[in-house]
Steps between C-alpha positions, in 0.01 A plus 500: 500500500129568552494247789798669660322842491182352637704328783667826596165683487339238725794527756456870511129477546547242771733736685238777461726719293364831391349547153783736410756222580311255297477734202879557522557124488267455202663798325859357562388165370362646180820698437706185566289309255550767231868509564531115473300514174751756360799287604348192326451710182865624513634142542288378207611792286866439584462134408345584164765763427776257579352240262471748223854624555634133493307428172631820337857408612473155353378640168784746481753228569352249258410742220790739554250783527151592583238759383326519841529738792374482857394838627397522864339807638481493882287736699634518850238414758565717804391341823576716799398465863168666592494619856203556733331832416710547188313651210589515132 
């Protein structure tokens, strides 16, 4: 991903883009990188939860009961669009 960002940056510099345009591109890339990291963590968490759930299910079926519980607390991550000149 770093090579992609550097390639885009070089193309913009070659086209003599303004510094503001370059900073927007870099900022967008950083936000995209953070978002993709979040998505990767979500997929990893879902796989782990599915495995835990399957193991608990097998124990309940085999032992006719279980003394375990799976409690999931999910904090919603709000991602909304941010428009030019919008302040929070």
